C-alpha positions as CSV (number, residue, x, y, z in Angstrom):
1,M,-30.3,-97.8,-39.9
2,A,-33.2,-96.8,-37.8
3,A,-34.7,-93.4,-38.1
4,I,-35.8,-92.0,-34.8
5,R,-38.4,-89.3,-35.6
6,G,-38.8,-86.5,-33.1
7,P,-41.4,-86.4,-30.3
8,T,-45.0,-86.7,-31.3
9,R,-48.0,-86.6,-29.0
10,T,-47.2,-90.1,-27.9
11,G,-43.4,-89.9,-27.9
12,A,-40.6,-90.7,-30.3
13,V,-41.1,-93.2,-33.0
14,I,-38.5,-95.7,-34.3
15,T,-39.0,-96.2,-38.1
16,I,-37.8,-99.5,-39.4
17,T,-39.4,-99.6,-42.9
18,D,-42.0,-97.5,-44.6
19,R,-44.7,-99.8,-43.3
20,I,-43.3,-100.7,-39.9
21,S,-42.5,-98.4,-37.0
22,I,-42.3,-98.8,-33.2
23,D,-43.5,-96.4,-30.6
24,D,-40.8,-95.4,-28.1
25,R,-42.9,-96.7,-25.3
26,E,-42.6,-100.3,-26.5
27,V,-38.9,-100.2,-25.8
28,D,-37.7,-100.4,-22.2
29,E,-34.1,-99.3,-21.4
30,R,-32.0,-99.9,-18.3
31,F,-28.6,-98.4,-17.8
32,V,-26.0,-100.4,-15.9
33,R,-22.3,-100.1,-15.2
34,A,-20.1,-101.3,-18.0
35,S,-16.8,-103.0,-17.9
36,G,-14.0,-102.2,-20.3
37,P,-12.6,-98.8,-21.4
38,G,-13.5,-95.6,-19.7
39,G,-11.0,-95.2,-16.9
40,Q,-12.5,-94.1,-13.5
41,N,-15.7,-93.2,-15.3
42,V,-16.5,-96.9,-15.5
43,N,-16.9,-97.1,-11.7
44,K,-19.1,-94.0,-11.5
45,V,-21.4,-93.8,-14.5
46,A,-23.9,-96.4,-15.8
47,T,-23.1,-96.3,-19.5
48,A,-24.1,-99.8,-20.7
49,V,-27.6,-100.2,-22.0
50,E,-29.9,-103.2,-21.5
51,L,-32.7,-102.8,-24.0
52,R,-35.8,-104.8,-23.6
53,F,-38.5,-105.2,-26.3
54,N,-41.6,-107.3,-25.7
55,V,-42.0,-109.0,-29.1
56,V,-45.3,-110.8,-28.2
57,A,-47.1,-107.6,-27.0
58,S,-45.6,-105.3,-29.6
59,S,-47.5,-103.6,-32.5
60,L,-45.6,-105.6,-35.1
61,P,-47.5,-107.8,-37.6
62,T,-47.8,-111.5,-36.5
63,D,-45.6,-112.9,-39.3
64,V,-42.8,-110.4,-38.5
65,K,-43.1,-111.3,-34.8
66,Q,-42.6,-115.0,-35.6
67,R,-39.6,-114.4,-37.8
68,L,-38.1,-112.0,-35.2
69,I,-38.3,-114.6,-32.5
70,A,-36.7,-117.2,-34.8
71,L,-33.9,-114.8,-35.8
72,A,-33.1,-113.6,-32.3
73,G,-32.8,-117.1,-31.0
74,T,-31.4,-117.2,-27.4
75,R,-31.8,-113.4,-27.0
76,V,-35.5,-113.9,-26.6
77,T,-36.7,-115.0,-23.1
78,Q,-39.5,-117.5,-22.5
79,D,-41.9,-114.6,-22.0
80,G,-41.1,-113.3,-25.5
81,I,-38.9,-110.4,-24.4
82,L,-36.0,-109.6,-26.7
83,L,-32.8,-108.5,-24.8
84,I,-30.2,-106.4,-26.5
85,D,-27.1,-105.3,-24.5
86,S,-24.8,-102.5,-25.7
87,R,-21.6,-101.6,-24.0
88,E,-19.2,-100.9,-26.8
89,H,-19.1,-97.1,-26.4
90,R,-18.0,-94.9,-23.6
91,T,-21.1,-92.8,-23.4
92,Q,-24.7,-93.7,-22.5
93,G,-26.1,-91.9,-25.5
94,Q,-23.9,-93.7,-28.0
95,N,-24.7,-97.1,-26.4
96,R,-28.4,-96.2,-26.4
97,L,-28.3,-95.4,-30.2
98,A,-26.3,-98.6,-30.9
99,A,-28.8,-100.8,-29.1
100,R,-31.7,-99.1,-30.9
101,D,-29.9,-99.5,-34.2
102,R,-29.4,-103.2,-33.5
103,L,-33.0,-103.6,-32.6
104,A,-34.1,-101.8,-35.8
105,A,-31.7,-103.9,-37.9
106,L,-33.1,-107.2,-36.4
107,I,-36.7,-106.1,-37.0
108,G,-35.7,-105.0,-40.5
109,Q,-34.3,-108.5,-41.2
110,A,-37.5,-110.1,-39.8
111,A,-39.7,-107.8,-42.0
112,V,-38.3,-109.3,-45.2
113,K,-40.4,-112.3,-46.2
114,P,-38.4,-115.3,-47.3
115,R,-38.8,-116.5,-50.8
116,A,-40.9,-119.6,-51.2
117,R,-38.9,-122.7,-52.1
118,R,-40.0,-124.2,-55.4
119,R,-39.6,-128.0,-55.5
120,T,-37.6,-129.2,-58.4
121,E,-37.1,-132.6,-60.1
122,P,-33.8,-133.9,-61.2
123,K,-33.4,-134.0,-65.0
124,A,-33.3,-137.4,-66.8
125,A,-29.6,-137.0,-67.6
126,A,-28.7,-136.4,-63.9
127,R,-30.8,-139.5,-62.9
128,A,-28.9,-141.6,-65.5
129,R,-25.5,-140.3,-64.2
130,R,-26.5,-141.3,-60.7
131,I,-27.5,-144.8,-61.7
132,D,-24.3,-145.3,-63.8
133,A,-22.2,-144.1,-60.8
134,K,-24.1,-146.6,-58.5
135,R,-23.6,-149.4,-61.0
136,L,-19.8,-148.6,-61.3
137,R,-19.5,-148.4,-57.5
138,G,-21.3,-151.8,-57.1
139,S,-18.9,-153.4,-59.6
140,V,-15.9,-152.1,-57.7
141,K,-17.2,-153.6,-54.5
142,K,-18.0,-156.9,-56.2
143,L,-14.3,-157.2,-57.2
144,R,-13.3,-157.1,-53.5
145,G,-15.0,-160.4,-52.8
146,R,-13.5,-163.9,-53.0
147,R,-12.7,-165.2,-56.3
148,D,-13.8,-168.7,-57.4
149,G,-10.9,-170.6,-58.8
150,N,-7.8,-172.5,-58.0
151,D,-6.1,-169.9,-55.8
152,D,-6.9,-171.8,-52.5
């Protein structure tokens, strides 16, 4: 998924695509105690990762930011901060990589521009079939009404 390049002068860089990368300083991580597997270790070590990424203040292009906020949905706060929680592994390092991979995957999805929808018109034959179906349905409904005659 995400390629985390080694330390540069500014720190590590998370590469999403060949055009988009995030500086490590844009990602804020907090480690908390996790529930689930881990035995007694669960009560002692903070292995779960709470990753925070400020989408609004990030270095991402504007269109990618908008698509990312739409894709993330309820995981983005009112302030524009994306929250990713990872607690599926037993170690802090694995959870940290899993959270970063999920962030990179989400940004990668947002980086893909959706194809523009081309408006189409129904063909003449399809229009004719629709009208014929409506006419048939109308005649069926007409048969349900009262008949004029000597049945009374």
